[in-house]
N, C-alpha and C positions, 0 to 999 in steps of 0.2 A: 511490540508494535502490533497493530491490528492486522497487518498483512500476514502474520504468523497464523492467524485463524483461517485465512483464505488458503494458505499453503497446507494447513493441517487437514483440509478436506480432500486433498489429493492422495491417492494411494502411494504415489511417488512424486513428491513436489519437483517442479522443474529446477534443475541445477542452476540455471541462470539467475534465480532469485537468491542464491546463496543461503547462508544460515544466520547472518547477523543483520542488525538493524540497518547498518550502512550498506551492506550488500543488497538488501531489499530496496532501499532508496535508489541506489545506482540502477538496478534493474527497472524500477518504475520510471525513473528519469529517462531511460533509454527506450521505454515503450515495449519492454519484453512482453511476450505472450505466455499465457498459462500452458497452452498447447496449440498445435496447428489448427485445430478445429474450433478454437475459442471464438464464438461470435461477438464477443465483447472485448475489443482491444482496449488497452489502457488509454483513457481519454486524455486529451491534451492538457486539460486543467490539472489532472493528477500528475502528469509528467512534469509540468511546470512547478507544482507544489513540491514534488520530490527534489527538484533542482533547488528550490528556495531553501529547503531544509539542509541540503548538502552544502550550500554556499554560506549558510549562517555561521559566522565565526565561533559562536558558542558551541557548535557541534564538533569542532576540531580540537586537537590537542593544543595546548598553549599555556604559558605561565601567566598570562594576563587575564584577569577577571573581567568579563564583559559587563559593561554598564547597560542596563536594560532601559528601554524607553517604551512608552505606550505604543508608538507607531511600529517599532521593531517587533515588540511582543505581539501586536495584532497581526502583523504580516506572517510571522512564524506560526502563530496559533491558527490562523486561517489556512495555512498550508497543511498543517497537521490535520485539521478538521476535514479538508478536502480528501485526503488519503483515507481517513477513517470512514467517510461517507461512501467512498468507492468500495472499501472492504465490506462495509455493512450491506451495500447493494448486492455485492457478489454472494454474500452469505444468504441473503433473503432469496435471491434467484435460485441458489443451489437447494435451499430448503423447499421452495416451490416445485422444483424439478423432482426432488425425492418424493414429495407428496403426490404429485401427478402420476409418477411411475410406480408408486407403491402397490403391492398386491393387496387388494381388499380382503382376500381370504388366505391369509398366511398359513 
């Protein structure tokens, strides 16, 4: 999941985000923060998207094969896209921070 890229930027990723896809989604759904000084809390749309993915029956264990429908696929796809967009925004902000703070004469 794209959130791994966000966590990989940290010297020590916050433990609250766990290591697995599901742990990442749970932390996002709960609005976990990267650190106490993070000026960008997890947006409500991202928290709701994470909940959507966690609640999707296809994400859980089961012996029943889920029947896909265009409406369900779109809802789940939109949720994943929302989380990807937030991860991308955080990566771009981090890159900009690095470039602004870079020593021009290394």
